[in-house]
Rosetta silent file (secondary structure, phi, psi, omega in degrees, C-alpha in Angstrom):
SEQUENCE: MIAIGIDAGGTATVAAVSRNGTAVREASGPAANATTAGVAASAATIVATMRAALGIDEPDSVHAGVAGAGRPEVARELKAAIARAFPAARVVVSDDASIALRGAIASGPGVILIAGTGSVAYAEHADGSVLVGGHGHLLGDEGSAFAVGMAAVRLYSRVLDGRAAPDETSDLVARALRAPDRAALHTAIYDRQLDPAAIAALAPSIVAFAGKGNRTSTKIVQDAARDLGDLINAALRLAKLTGASPPIALAGGLLRENSLLTFLLETRITGDFTGSEIVRGGFEPVRGALRLAEAAGAPT
SCORE:     score description
SCORE:     0.000 S_00000001
   1 L     0.000  130.801  172.830   -2.423  157.266   81.290 S_00000001
   2 E   -99.805  119.898  179.727   -3.319  157.430   77.622 S_00000001
   3 E  -123.970  156.159 -177.087   -0.341  157.064   75.308 S_00000001
   4 E  -142.364  132.361 -179.718   -0.259  157.008   71.524 S_00000001
   5 E  -117.390  140.093 -177.632    2.549  155.895   69.155 S_00000001
   6 E  -125.957  131.334  168.937    2.664  156.887   65.526 S_00000001
   7 E  -113.255  109.530 -172.548    4.592  155.407   62.540 S_00000001
   8 E  -117.997  108.283 -179.572    4.307  157.864   59.779 S_00000001
   9 L  -128.263 -162.001 -173.895    6.215  156.640   56.577 S_00000001
  10 L   -81.930   -4.949  179.335    6.254  156.713   52.816 S_00000001
  11 L  -116.672  -41.571  178.887    3.477  154.095   52.485 S_00000001
  12 L  -155.250  172.203  177.462    1.153  154.735   55.333 S_00000001
  13 E  -128.841  129.387 -176.715    0.618  156.338   58.720 S_00000001
  14 E  -123.445  131.874  176.220   -0.320  154.020   61.712 S_00000001
  15 E  -126.748  138.962 -179.980   -1.313  155.176   65.163 S_00000001
  16 E  -128.605  136.833 -178.154   -1.775  152.867   68.182 S_00000001
  17 E  -114.212  140.600  171.780   -3.324  153.863   71.484 S_00000001
  18 E  -125.823  153.535  172.034   -2.898  152.390   74.913 S_00000001
  19 E  -122.976  120.410 -176.323   -4.684  153.004   78.324 S_00000001
  20 L    41.788   48.509  173.855   -2.517  152.306   81.289 S_00000001
  21 L    84.479   -2.522  177.808   -0.339  150.041   79.345 S_00000001
  22 E  -110.976  125.539 -177.387   -3.077  148.054   77.518 S_00000001
  23 E   -71.164  143.951 -175.260   -3.506  148.657   73.919 S_00000001
  24 E  -122.866  -39.550 -172.822   -6.998  149.687   72.999 S_00000001
  25 E  -145.821  153.971  165.516   -7.215  151.086   69.334 S_00000001
  26 E  -136.577  154.830  174.609   -5.345  151.529   66.079 S_00000001
  27 E  -142.560  153.099  175.325   -6.096  153.636   63.126 S_00000001
  28 E  -129.266  155.849 -177.499   -4.336  154.026   59.804 S_00000001
  29 E  -147.751 -166.375 -173.645   -4.135  156.831   57.244 S_00000001
  30 L   -76.344  171.458 -176.399   -2.152  157.976   54.064 S_00000001
  31 L   -56.743  149.348  177.530    1.551  158.252   53.678 S_00000001
  32 L  -141.667   28.540  176.849    3.213  161.076   55.751 S_00000001
  33 L   -59.661  121.593 -176.418    6.913  161.230   54.812 S_00000001
  34 H   -66.703  -29.041 -175.716    7.895  164.734   55.862 S_00000001
  35 H   -72.737  -47.879 -170.403   10.567  164.904   53.109 S_00000001
  36 H   -89.498  -33.679 -177.381    8.396  163.963   50.129 S_00000001
  37 H   -85.906  -27.235 -169.195    4.907  165.220   51.388 S_00000001
  38 L    98.871  143.905  179.314    6.135  168.408   53.110 S_00000001
  39 H   -53.950  -49.326 -175.086    5.990  169.161   56.830 S_00000001
  40 H   -58.360  -49.138 -175.332    2.486  170.735   56.725 S_00000001
  41 H   -67.071  -38.182 -177.285    0.884  167.852   54.821 S_00000001
  42 H   -66.510  -50.404  178.091    2.689  165.332   57.040 S_00000001
  43 H   -55.552  -44.901 -178.411    1.601  166.925   60.320 S_00000001
  44 H   -64.240  -34.251  175.426   -1.946  167.162   59.040 S_00000001
  45 H   -66.829  -46.187 -179.834   -2.031  163.461   58.227 S_00000001
  46 H   -53.772  -57.501 -168.022   -0.421  162.560   61.475 S_00000001
  47 H   -63.445  -48.365  179.201   -2.858  164.625   63.553 S_00000001
  48 H   -54.535  -46.514 -177.319   -5.872  163.275   61.535 S_00000001
  49 H   -68.464  -37.139  178.668   -4.759  159.651   62.072 S_00000001
  50 H   -61.658  -47.746 -172.735   -4.142  160.323   65.785 S_00000001
  51 H   -66.540  -37.363  176.045   -7.768  161.655   66.199 S_00000001
  52 H   -53.953  -47.531 -178.892   -9.027  158.511   64.381 S_00000001
  53 H   -73.532  -33.090 -175.749   -7.241  156.304   66.868 S_00000001
  54 H   -78.921  -35.261 -177.089   -7.973  158.294   69.915 S_00000001
  55 L    70.215 -119.695 -177.499  -11.716  158.787   69.340 S_00000001
  56 L   -90.541  -11.053 -177.311  -12.940  161.069   72.352 S_00000001
  57 L   -73.632  157.780  165.634   -9.790  160.478   74.390 S_00000001
  58 L  -112.102  140.482 -177.148   -6.895  163.032   74.756 S_00000001
  59 L   -86.862  149.958  174.673   -3.457  161.728   74.991 S_00000001
  60 L   -90.033  -32.235 -173.592   -1.026  162.185   77.917 S_00000001
  61 E  -146.036  134.205 -174.331    1.976  161.058   75.988 S_00000001
  62 E  -132.530  132.294  167.324    2.715  161.036   72.223 S_00000001
  63 E  -131.111  113.849 -176.034    5.660  159.570   70.362 S_00000001
  64 E  -110.865  116.152  171.049    5.734  159.953   66.553 S_00000001
  65 E   -94.897  111.944 -175.966    8.323  158.263   64.419 S_00000001
  66 E  -113.033  132.585  174.653    8.284  160.122   61.088 S_00000001
  67 L   -68.608  125.661  177.511   10.136  159.369   57.850 S_00000001
  68 L    98.195   -1.393  179.660   12.114  162.541   57.118 S_00000001
  69 L   -90.179    7.374  178.173   12.223  163.668   60.901 S_00000001
  70 L   -70.195  -19.978  174.630   15.837  162.842   61.177 S_00000001
  71 L   -83.078  126.895 -172.658   16.482  166.529   60.325 S_00000001
  72 H   -62.270  -32.311 -175.862   16.030  168.583   63.586 S_00000001
  73 H   -73.580  -25.831  178.045   14.197  171.468   62.036 S_00000001
  74 H   -75.646  -38.483  179.496   11.580  168.992   60.501 S_00000001
  75 H   -59.656  -43.254 -178.213   11.270  167.320   63.912 S_00000001
  76 H   -62.752  -42.877 -179.454   10.741  170.691   65.651 S_00000001
  77 H   -63.133  -41.256 -177.616    8.032  171.744   63.138 S_00000001
  78 H   -73.940  -37.025  173.391    6.219  168.526   63.453 S_00000001
  79 H   -62.289  -42.551  176.363    6.322  168.552   67.243 S_00000001
  80 H   -57.453  -43.388  176.285    4.937  172.034   67.300 S_00000001
  81 H   -65.556  -42.177  176.343    2.027  171.076   65.086 S_00000001
  82 H   -59.361  -42.323  176.781    1.228  168.030   67.117 S_00000001
  83 H   -64.553  -32.416  175.263    1.513  170.017   70.298 S_00000001
  84 H   -66.398  -38.665 -175.391   -0.903  172.572   68.993 S_00000001
  85 H   -77.921  -29.100 -177.793   -3.462  169.923   68.267 S_00000001
  86 L  -138.889   78.780 -169.553   -2.987  168.159   71.749 S_00000001
  87 L   -68.385  -20.284 -175.111   -1.654  170.916   74.010 S_00000001
  88 L   -90.084    0.395 -176.324   -1.897  168.826   77.162 S_00000001
  89 L   -91.617  155.867  167.080    0.292  165.955   75.891 S_00000001
  90 E   -87.094  126.790 -171.540    3.971  165.352   76.220 S_00000001
  91 E  -124.231  132.163  176.634    5.108  165.063   72.572 S_00000001
  92 E  -125.588  137.998  174.529    8.302  163.524   71.158 S_00000001
  93 E  -128.072  132.301  176.670    9.005  163.319   67.455 S_00000001
  94 E  -133.875  176.861  171.783   11.781  161.159   66.051 S_00000001
  95 E   -79.280  167.668 -173.719   12.793  159.557   62.893 S_00000001
  96 H   -70.586  -19.147 -175.958   11.220  156.232   61.965 S_00000001
  97 H   -70.660  -31.184  175.590   14.404  154.200   62.515 S_00000001
  98 H   -62.831  -45.868 -175.154   14.197  154.747   66.346 S_00000001
  99 H   -71.170  -35.526  173.114   10.733  153.336   66.599 S_00000001
 100 H   -54.454  -45.860 -179.097   11.673  150.384   64.404 S_00000001
 101 H   -56.071  -54.270 -178.184   14.464  149.569   66.763 S_00000001
 102 H   -75.017  -10.852  165.670   12.156  149.507   69.760 S_00000001
 103 H   -74.684  -34.439 -173.421    9.530  147.482   67.879 S_00000001
 104 H   -99.018  -29.906 -178.483   12.074  144.751   67.328 S_00000001
 105 L  -132.098  108.923 -173.537   14.353  145.201   70.516 S_00000001
 106 L   -50.856  -47.733 -174.102   12.252  146.323   73.527 S_00000001
 107 L  -158.406  175.227 -177.490   15.095  147.991   75.407 S_00000001
 108 L    80.873  179.337  177.583   18.770  148.196   75.917 S_00000001
 109 L   -68.975  153.337 -178.347   21.613  148.546   73.366 S_00000001
 110 E   174.293  165.576 -178.239   20.960  147.411   69.952 S_00000001
 111 E  -133.336  137.665  177.295   21.162  147.885   66.213 S_00000001
 112 E  -124.726  134.085  168.946   18.537  147.864   63.556 S_00000001
 113 E  -108.896  123.657 -178.050   19.211  147.616   59.746 S_00000001
 114 E  -116.999  122.045  178.869   16.190  148.677   57.649 S_00000001
 115 E  -131.704   90.046  176.725   16.233  147.792   53.983 S_00000001
 116 L  -113.030 -132.716  169.942   13.174  148.678   52.029 S_00000001
 117 L   -54.284  -40.333  176.176   13.008  151.164   49.170 S_00000001
 118 L  -110.730 -171.701  175.192   15.815  152.964   51.018 S_00000001
 119 E  -144.637  146.403 -177.543   18.300  151.785   53.570 S_00000001
 120 E  -161.091  151.387  167.903   19.451  152.885   56.932 S_00000001
 121 E  -124.940  141.047 -178.203   21.109  151.469   60.211 S_00000001
 122 E  -134.965  137.500 -179.804   20.374  152.919   63.530 S_00000001
 123 E  -130.483  146.401  173.916   21.992  152.100   66.939 S_00000001
 124 E  -132.317  130.050  176.603   21.428  153.024   70.555 S_00000001
 125 E  -140.759  119.816 -176.598   23.817  152.557   73.392 S_00000001
 126 L    65.711 -123.111 -177.520   23.369  154.143   76.817 S_00000001
 127 L   -99.165    2.150 -174.575   22.081  157.620   76.192 S_00000001
 128 E  -104.252  169.025  178.525   23.508  157.949   72.697 S_00000001
 129 E  -149.079  148.311 -176.068   22.197  157.121   69.143 S_00000001
 130 E  -132.648  138.863  174.502   23.778  156.833   65.835 S_00000001
 131 E  -119.613  121.741  173.391   22.122  157.002   62.355 S_00000001
 132 E  -116.900  138.932 -179.022   24.036  155.578   59.326 S_00000001
 133 E    76.985 -154.452 -176.695   22.757  155.832   55.713 S_00000001
 134 L    63.503   36.507  179.285   19.248  157.009   55.020 S_00000001
 135 L   -88.840   -9.090  177.968   20.523  159.687   52.716 S_00000001
 136 L    94.351  166.416 -171.615   17.864  158.939   50.098 S_00000001
 137 L   -63.398  -28.501 -175.447   18.185  157.566   46.516 S_00000001
 138 L   -79.848  -22.218 -174.999   20.208  160.504   45.221 S_00000001
 139 L  -112.007  -25.839 -174.107   22.962  160.358   47.786 S_00000001
 140 L  -159.184 -122.382 -177.369   22.964  156.766   49.130 S_00000001
 141 L    62.665   40.949 -178.757   20.567  154.009   50.045 S_00000001
 142 L   -62.570  137.067 -179.822   23.215  151.649   49.354 S_00000001
 143 L    78.491   -2.762 -175.005   21.941  147.898   49.467 S_00000001
 144 L   -81.186  171.207  169.548   18.339  149.048   49.319 S_00000001
 145 H   -57.992  -34.523  169.026   15.697  147.871   46.918 S_00000001
 146 H   -56.464  -55.076 -179.047   16.242  151.003   44.965 S_00000001
 147 H   -55.091  -45.916  179.480   19.912  150.341   44.776 S_00000001
 148 H   -62.857  -45.316 -179.873   19.276  146.761   43.658 S_00000001
 149 H   -66.348  -46.613  178.808   16.754  147.933   40.987 S_00000001
 150 H   -62.425  -29.926 -179.051   19.052  150.713   39.703 S_00000001
 151 H   -71.912  -36.705  176.698   22.022  148.305   39.417 S_00000001
 152 H   -70.863  -31.379  173.114   19.844  146.167   37.180 S_00000001
 153 H   -59.055  -47.397 -177.717   18.795  149.331   35.109 S_00000001
 154 H   -66.533  -32.787  178.271   22.539  150.208   34.639 S_00000001
 155 H   -56.643  -48.627 -175.958   23.179  146.528   33.660 S_00000001
 156 H   -64.552  -26.360  176.916   20.430  146.985   30.986 S_00000001
 157 H   -74.667  -33.314  176.653   22.084  150.054   29.512 S_00000001
 158 H   -69.702  -37.712  170.391   25.219  148.072   29.134 S_00000001
 159 H   -54.401  -55.889 -176.922   23.156  145.329   27.357 S_00000001
 160 H   -62.573  -27.583  173.752   21.836  147.890   24.934 S_00000001
 161 L   -82.226   -5.775 -174.224   25.305  148.991   24.134 S_00000001
 162 L    75.698   18.137  173.956   26.515  145.455   23.563 S_00000001
 163 L   -86.439  -12.112  178.028   28.789  145.622   26.605 S_00000001
 164 L  -140.023  155.878  174.915   26.826  142.848   28.423 S_00000001
 165 L   -80.716  145.014  175.454   24.856  139.779   27.396 S_00000001
 166 L   -73.485  153.032  172.759   21.020  140.033   27.692 S_00000001
 167 L  -159.867 -170.202 -177.902   19.445  137.660   30.287 S_00000001
 168 H   -66.459  -22.631  176.436   16.376  137.523   32.422 S_00000001
 169 H   -71.254  -41.204  172.761   17.574  140.326   34.570 S_00000001
 170 H   -74.388  -29.646  174.490   17.862  142.729   31.730 S_00000001
 171 H   -67.422  -40.077  178.392   14.696  141.460   30.234 S_00000001
 172 H   -56.043  -50.796 -176.827   12.850  142.240   33.495 S_00000001
 173 H   -53.615  -47.843 -173.068   14.089  145.949   33.355 S_00000001
 174 H   -66.709  -26.896  173.886   13.105  146.302   29.680 S_00000001
 175 H   -71.570  -57.715 -171.641    9.540  145.051   30.539 S_00000001
 176 H   -62.172  -37.086 -179.493    9.010  146.881   33.723 S_00000001
 177 L   -95.303    5.901  173.697   10.171  150.183   32.292 S_00000001
 178 L    55.705   52.743 -172.840    8.537  149.613   28.983 S_00000001
 179 L  -137.339   84.779 -176.566   11.953  150.382   27.305 S_00000001
 180 L   -72.066  -14.657 -166.419   12.746  148.058   24.458 S_00000001
 181 L  -151.484  177.230 -170.953   15.616  150.289   23.186 S_00000001
 182 H   -70.868  -36.016  178.188   18.059  152.914   24.261 S_00000001
 183 H   -62.994  -40.827 -179.572   15.732  155.838   23.410 S_00000001
 184 H   -64.347  -38.118 -179.119   12.899  154.335   25.526 S_00000001
 185 H   -65.807  -46.600  171.370   15.216  153.725   28.294 S_00000001
 186 H   -60.335  -34.108  172.331   16.400  157.434   28.420 S_00000001
 187 H   -62.391  -45.172 -173.581   12.847  158.442   28.308 S_00000001
 188 H   -63.987  -41.762 -175.485   11.903  156.200   31.187 S_00000001
 189 H   -80.784  -45.594 -174.021   14.858  157.517   33.304 S_00000001
 190 H  -104.447  -35.067  178.181   15.197  161.185   32.330 S_00000001
 191 H   -81.627  -36.270  170.309   12.014  162.398   30.761 S_00000001
 192 L   -81.762  160.158  179.199    9.580  160.981   33.262 S_00000001
 193 L   -80.347  126.816 -171.024    9.821  161.989   36.811 S_00000001
 194 L   -65.394  128.487  175.434   11.986  159.189   38.388 S_00000001
 195 L  -111.719  109.261 -179.552    9.852  157.180   40.878 S_00000001
 196 H   -56.290  -39.123 -177.067   12.183  155.404   43.417 S_00000001
 197 H   -62.037  -33.829  177.632    9.374  153.044   44.344 S_00000001
 198 H   -67.984  -39.356  176.147    9.091  151.906   40.716 S_00000001
 199 H   -66.271  -43.015  177.495   12.767  151.121   40.484 S_00000001
 200 H   -62.743  -25.899  179.397   12.682  149.419   43.925 S_00000001
 201 L   -63.625  -18.551  176.830    9.772  147.238   42.707 S_00000001
 202 L   -72.635  -27.015 -167.032   12.388  145.361   40.513 S_00000001
 203 H   -68.306  -37.125  170.620   14.349  144.167   43.389 S_00000001
 204 H   -47.114  -38.905  178.859   12.174  141.115   44.582 S_00000001
 205 H   -68.586  -42.798 -177.470   12.499  139.650   41.207 S_00000001
 206 H   -63.646  -44.651  179.494   16.263  140.255   41.048 S_00000001
 207 H   -63.741  -33.073  173.696   16.710  138.597   44.434 S_00000001
 208 H   -71.004  -36.921  173.554   14.658  135.673   43.285 S_00000001
 209 H   -63.109  -34.211  173.082   16.699  135.384   40.136 S_00000001
 210 H   -62.560  -49.174 -179.429   19.718  135.308   42.270 S_00000001
 211 H   -65.446  -13.590  174.034   18.485  132.493   44.334 S_00000001
 212 L   -97.252    5.662  176.010   17.925  130.426   41.210 S_00000001
 213 L   104.103   -2.493 -179.226   21.660  131.035   40.104 S_00000001
 214 L   -59.981  126.014 -169.830   21.318  133.911   37.522 S_00000001
 215 H   -72.740  -35.260 -176.439   24.896  135.242   37.572 S_00000001
 216 H   -72.879  -46.064  172.978   24.183  138.962   36.985 S_00000001
 217 H   -54.598  -41.204  176.585   21.494  139.020   39.640 S_00000001
 218 H   -54.742  -48.109 -179.822   23.756  137.165   42.014 S_00000001
 219 H   -61.315  -42.117  174.369   26.399  139.836   41.590 S_00000001
 220 H   -59.592  -42.449  178.557   23.946  142.535   42.334 S_00000001
 221 H   -64.471  -47.589 -177.271   22.667  140.698   45.411 S_00000001
 222 H   -60.773  -39.317  175.323   26.219  140.063   46.634 S_00000001
 223 H   -63.350  -45.427 -177.855   27.013  143.828   46.316 S_00000001
 224 H   -63.321  -43.714  173.900   23.853  144.805   48.141 S_00000001
 225 H   -58.450  -41.213  176.104   24.716  142.334   51.042 S_00000001
 226 H   -61.463  -47.933  179.453   28.156  143.887   51.298 S_00000001
 227 H   -64.850  -37.836  178.394   26.812  147.420   51.442 S_00000001
 228 H   -68.788  -40.786  176.173   24.151  146.531   54.011 S_00000001
 229 H   -62.031  -35.777  177.362   26.821  144.789   56.249 S_00000001
 230 H   -58.988  -44.099 -179.231   28.871  148.002   55.854 S_00000001
 231 H   -63.999  -44.911  176.424   25.990  149.976   57.313 S_00000001
 232 H   -61.350  -46.890  179.216   25.738  147.719   60.369 S_00000001
 233 H   -54.965  -51.895 -173.221   29.484  147.741   60.855 S_00000001
 234 H   -61.980  -42.381 -177.005   29.521  151.628   60.789 S_00000001
 235 H   -68.956  -38.280 -179.634   26.687  151.949   63.129 S_00000001
 236 H   -60.516  -53.790 -167.693   28.207  149.370   65.639 S_00000001
 237 H   -64.609  -54.480 -174.254   31.619  151.229   65.489 S_00000001
 238 H   -63.687  -24.755  175.183   30.180  154.795   65.861 S_00000001
 239 H   -90.586    5.619  179.389   27.971  153.633   68.751 S_00000001
 240 L    55.232   55.208 -176.670   30.998  152.008   70.372 S_00000001
 241 L  -123.879    8.427 -175.339   29.228  148.602   70.416 S_00000001
 242 L   -64.675  -30.825  178.550   31.777  146.543   68.436 S_00000001
 243 L   -95.841    2.455 -166.684   32.862  144.598   71.516 S_00000001
 244 L  -100.717  -12.577 -177.257   29.505  144.399   73.271 S_00000001
 245 L    52.316   56.199 -179.785   27.640  141.781   71.045 S_00000001
 246 L   -78.456  154.190  170.861   24.335  143.633   71.033 S_00000001
 247 L   -56.381  141.262  175.102   21.310  142.298   69.258 S_00000001
 248 E  -119.273  122.045 -175.785   21.054  143.161   65.577 S_00000001
 249 E  -102.427  138.599  176.068   17.626  143.472   64.113 S_00000001
 250 E  -111.852  125.166 -176.319   16.895  143.117   60.364 S_00000001
 251 E  -141.576  172.805  177.908   13.688  144.866   59.024 S_00000001
 252 L    95.021  155.990 -171.884   12.126  146.215   55.877 S_00000001
 253 H   -62.175  -19.544  179.003   10.635  144.526   52.867 S_00000001
 254 H   -72.684  -21.696 -170.584   13.864  143.563   51.255 S_00000001
 255 H  -116.700   15.650 -175.545   14.875  141.391   54.303 S_00000001
 256 L   -75.680  -33.324 -172.896   11.409  140.078   55.228 S_00000001
 257 L  -109.129  158.583  172.986   11.577  136.728   53.448 S_00000001
 258 L   -68.647  145.331  176.443   14.642  134.261   53.491 S_00000001
 259 L  -163.068 -178.302  174.240   16.667  134.713   50.379 S_00000001
 260 H   -65.975  -38.555  176.432   20.263  134.686   49.146 S_00000001
 261 H   -51.147  -50.753 -171.504   20.448  138.321   50.329 S_00000001
 262 H   -74.399  -31.488 -179.785   19.448  137.518   53.946 S_00000001
 263 H   -64.866  -45.830 -176.605   21.714  134.455   53.894 S_00000001
 264 H   -69.609  -38.392 -179.066   24.823  136.485   52.846 S_00000001
 265 H   -66.296  -46.871 -178.893   23.974  139.230   55.255 S_00000001
 266 H   -65.693  -37.127  176.998   23.399  136.971   58.279 S_00000001
 267 H   -59.358  -41.840  179.232   26.532  134.976   57.358 S_00000001
 268 H   -67.859  -45.039 -179.668   28.580  138.285   57.563 S_00000001
 269 H   -60.204  -41.580  177.945   26.921  139.220   60.807 S_00000001
 270 H   -66.597  -41.917  178.343   27.644  135.961   62.409 S_00000001
 271 H   -65.627  -47.637 -172.892   31.276  136.075   61.216 S_00000001
 272 H   -82.428  -35.995 -173.290   32.045  139.733   62.034 S_00000001
 273 L  -130.765   75.013 -178.569   30.081  140.034   65.254 S_00000001
 274 L   -59.304  132.059 -176.828   30.219  136.901   67.215 S_00000001
 275 L    95.183   -7.181  175.930   27.689  136.566   69.916 S_00000001
 276 L   -79.691  127.532  172.120   25.138  139.039   68.470 S_00000001
 277 L   -76.303  141.614 -175.535   21.761  137.738   68.283 S_00000001
 278 E  -102.396  120.009  176.947   20.101  138.313   64.876 S_00000001
 279 E  -106.249  117.432  173.921   16.488  139.495   65.356 S_00000001
 280 E  -117.236  144.952 -175.861   13.931  139.180   62.585 S_00000001
 281 L    86.979 -126.815 -170.419   10.271  139.891   62.975 S_00000001
 282 L    74.814 -167.462 -178.365    9.265  141.331   66.210 S_00000001
 283 L   -80.856  161.740  177.045    6.594  144.001   66.602 S_00000001
 284 L   -68.096  162.091 -177.123    5.724  146.466   63.929 S_00000001
 285 H   -64.422  -31.598 -179.032    7.452  149.950   64.372 S_00000001
 286 H   -57.631  -36.537  172.323    4.168  151.532   65.598 S_00000001
 287 H   -61.270  -36.904  170.019    4.492  149.225   68.615 S_00000001
 288 H   -60.737  -42.739  173.874    7.938  150.590   69.173 S_00000001
 289 H   -59.832  -42.123  177.533    6.438  154.122   69.138 S_00000001
 290 H   -66.086  -36.611  176.108    3.980  153.150   71.618 S_00000001
 291 H   -63.515  -43.944  179.034    6.436  151.548   73.885 S_00000001
 292 H   -67.734  -34.186  174.403    8.424  154.816   73.839 S_00000001
 293 H   -70.316  -38.418  172.684    5.287  156.995   74.570 S_00000001
 294 H   -64.348  -36.115 -178.175    4.407  154.718   77.486 S_00000001
 295 H   -67.964  -46.179  179.932    7.855  154.936   78.884 S_00000001
 296 H   -59.491  -35.838  179.840    7.950  158.665   78.424 S_00000001
 297 H   -89.018   -8.255 -173.991    4.607  159.175   80.234 S_00000001
 298 L   -68.956  155.296  178.734    5.111  156.746   83.053 S_00000001
 299 L   -65.051  143.938  176.046    5.408  158.274   86.624 S_00000001
 300 L   -99.111    0.000    0.000    8.972  158.614   87.750 S_00000001
C-alpha cells in the first residue's frame, strides 16, 4: 500500500510517502494556506507537491492536513480537487492541528497546543475532536507570536503618548517597524497592508527580553502564558478530558525553545492537570499526516 501524508501550511507544503509502512520519499513546495492563498491555489500546490513526492507511484491513501481546512466547505473543495488528481485514492482532508497532534502523540486521547504566528489547541478523545482558538489575528490568536508582537506595538503607542516609559521593548518595535514617531507608526500599521508574520517576528526578542528581566516584556509573556493555558484548559474541558490526565503536546515556533514562556506554561499545566505528560518535540506534523493515511488505508 502506498500512503502519502501532506502538511500544507502558511510557510511551506511538505509531503511524505510510505510503501507498506516504510517511509520512502519526501518533497516540499510553497505555502498552501487555504485561507490566505485561496482554495484553488492551495489545491494546486498540494497536488504538485504530492506528485513530486510520489514520482511514478499512485497513492492508495491520502491524508492532507491543511491550514484553513477547519472550515467544512474548504475541506470539501480541497478533497474534491485532490480526488480528481488521484481518483483511485482514499482521500481525507483535515485542518493542520489534527496532524500535528498525531505527529506528537501517535494514538489515543491527547491535546496539542500550537503557538506560532497564530495559536490553537486541539484535542481528541474517543471518536470526538475539539478545536479551540485558531480564529486568526483579527479575532483571536491569543498567546501567539502575533499577539506577543502586537502587545509590544500597543506598548510603543503608549510610549509615544508619554503614558509609558521607553525601554528596549519599545525600542525594538520602533526599529522593526521603522516608526520613530506617531505618524510613522500609524503608517506602518494602517497605511501598509498589515503583515501578521512581521508583527509575529517581534516575539522571539520579546521573550528573550523577558528572560533577562525586562519588566514590560515579562508582563507581555505572562499574559501570553495565561492565554495559552486557557486554550489548553478549554480544549480539555470540551473534550471531557479534564479528569483523564491525557498527554499534552506543545508545538510551534514560540514554544520550540526553553524560555520564560514555556516555563510559565509548563508550570500551569503541571499544577492544573496533575498526571498529564508534557510532550515537546516528537515527529513533524507531516509524519502525523502519514500515520493517519497509513491507518486509513490499512486492511480491516
